[in-house]
N, C-alpha and C positions, 0 to 999 in steps of 0.2 A: 408502542414503538415497534415498527417492523424493520428489522436490520438485515442487510445483505452484506456478507463478507466474501470477497473474491479471494482466490488462492487459499481457500479454507483448509486444504489438506496439508499445507506446509506448517512449519513450526510457529511462525508468528500468527498465521491465520487460525490455526487450531487454538492457540492461547487466547486470541480475541473472541472466538466463538464461546469458549468456556467462560471467559470473564463476563460476557454480555448476556448470557442466558438468563440471568436473574433480573435484568432490567427491561427485557422486551422479547419479542418473537425473533429468534435468530434463524436466518436462512443462509445457506452456504452454497458456494459453487466452486468447482475445481475439475480437474481432468480425470481423477481416479474415482470411479464409481464405488469400488469396494471401500476405499478410505473415507469417502463421503458418508457411506452407510454407517460407519463406526462413530461418526460425530453425533453428539447429543444436540440435534437442532430440530426446529419445527418442520423444515422441509429442505430439500436440496435440488440443485439443477446441475447435472454433469455436462460440461461442455469445454471446448478448447477455445478461449476467447481470441486466440490468434487466427483461428480458422473460420469461426462462425459465431457471431454474437446474437443472431436473431432469436434463438431459443431463450437466451438470458434476458433479452429485451422484453419478450413476452412474459417471462417469469416475474420481472420487476413490476410490470404493469398489473399483472394478475394479483400480486401480493401486496400492492400499495406500499412499496418500499419508501420509507421516509428517512432512513439512516443508511447511507451507502459507504462502505469501507472498501476502497480500492487498494487491495493488498497484493494482488497477484503481480509477480515480477519475474523477470529472467535476467541472466547475467552473461556477458561475454568479456573475456580477457584475451586480447590479441593485438599484435601490431596492426596499425590502421590499414597498411597496405595488404594485409593478409585476410582481412575480414570479408567473408562471402556475403553477397547481396541478400541471399535468402535468409541467412542468419540475422543480418541487420534488420531486414524487413520484419521478421518475426518479433524481434526484440522490441522494436518501436510499436508494433501492434499491441503487444502485451503490456508494455510499460507506460505508454502514453495515449495511443489512439483508442484503445478499449476503454480506459477511464473516461475519456471525453464522450464516447458513445454511450456508456452506461449512465453517466451523469445526465446527459441529454434525455435519456429515457425516464429517469427518476424525477426530474425537475417538475413536470406538470402536476404530479400528485403532491409534491412538497409545496408548490405555489398554491394549490387548491386548499391545502391545510394551513397555509401561512406558517409553516414550520418545517424545518428539515436540517439534517446534519450530513456533511460530506467530509470524510477523512481520507486523504491520499497518503499512502505509505511510500515515501521517497527513499532517499539514501544520503548518507553523508558524502558519498561520491558525487552527488548532484550539487552539493554546496562547495566542496573543495576541489573537485576534479580528481581523477585517478589515472595515472599513467597506465597505458595498455588497456584501459577500459573506457575509451573516449565515447564510444557509442552508448554504453550503459550510462555513463555520467551525463551525457547530453540528454538522454531520455528522462532521467530523473530531474535534471535541471528544468526540463519542460514542465514537469509536474508542479514545480514551485511557481513558475509563471502562470500556469493554468489556475492554481489555487488563488493567487493574489487577484487575478482578473475576475474570476467568478465570485470571489468574496465581495467585490465592489458591485458586481452586477446583481447579486442576490440579497444584498444586505437588507433592503426594505421589505423583503419577503420573509424575514425572520429565519433565513437559512444561513448557517455558518459553514465555511469551507476552510479547512486547515490541512497542512501537510506535516507529517512526522518524518524526520530524517534519522533513522537509526544508524549507528556506527557498525562495528563488527558485532554481529549477533550470533549467539550460540544456537544455530540451527543447521540443518543439513546444507541449505544453500550457502549459509555463512561459512561453514567449514570448507565447502567446495570452492568458494571464492578465494579462501586462503590458499588452498591447494593450487588454484589456477594462477595466483599472483606470482610475481617474481621474488617475493619475500617469504621467509619462513614464519611460522606462527610466533616464534620467540621475537623475531624482528618486528612483526606487526604489533604485538602487545607492548613492546618496549616504547612505542610512540603514543600509546594510549595512556593519558595521565593516571587513570585509575588502575591500569595494568590488568584489565579484565574485559571479557565480553559483556555486552548488554544481553539481558535475558529476554525471551519472548514475552514473559509475564510483565516486564516493565513497560513494554510497548502496549500491551493489552490494557493495562491499568491507566495509561495516559489516554488511550482511545476512550475508555469509559468516562474519564473526566471530561474530555472535550465534547462528548455528545450529551452531557448533562446540562441542565438549566443553570447550574452554577458557572458554567463556562460560556454562557450565551453572549458575553461581551468579547470573546476571543474569536476573531475571524480574520482570514487572510494571512495567518501566521505560519512561518516556516520554523518548526521547533526541532532543534537538534538533540536527539537522545543518543549521545555518543561517548559517554564516560569521559568527557572533557576534551575530545580530539580537536574540536574547532577553537578552543581557547588559545592554544599556542604551545610552544615547547619550553 
């Protein structure tokens, strides 16, 4: 198994790399060279997927990636009328366009092997919507549509495609999202049925299961890992 994790230097990405190193060759990509060097992975490719994916496309083909974890993501919280085009353009490139591009690069090898696993890391905001985060929510909603369509397209090639939608996760990005929102941490956790953040390790363990042969019948699914947020109040 040759596994590529994007956004590997973040909290969720780092946890996924650590969790999967016992099941295959883990390759990582992210923007921070020094942080990538500190990861215990087979090899890494430093790049900004919003600026240039060509080095990463070559890296995918060179290392015969057959498990792709599209984890990289960015967040914007703003009134819709105040969002700058450059910020919006970057967010969609990171959250939606780059996953499409990287999947396209990885698919030929997966089809050749008649086996592959694609996991997209979405967000509960792509399921429920989030006020003042419409651009972010729409990009993550797009991942859900992408996942369902590709699952149908690739089912006969023994390639599964699923999306995990975390709720509020205890990571740097998650904490910054709380700070950027109009609500306090106490208010946010008050509407989470389990009254807690999801941990990066929970996401990583679900990824591990979904790429295993035990989960070969699970494809096209949008799985909410949100401590009960989507159940109701």
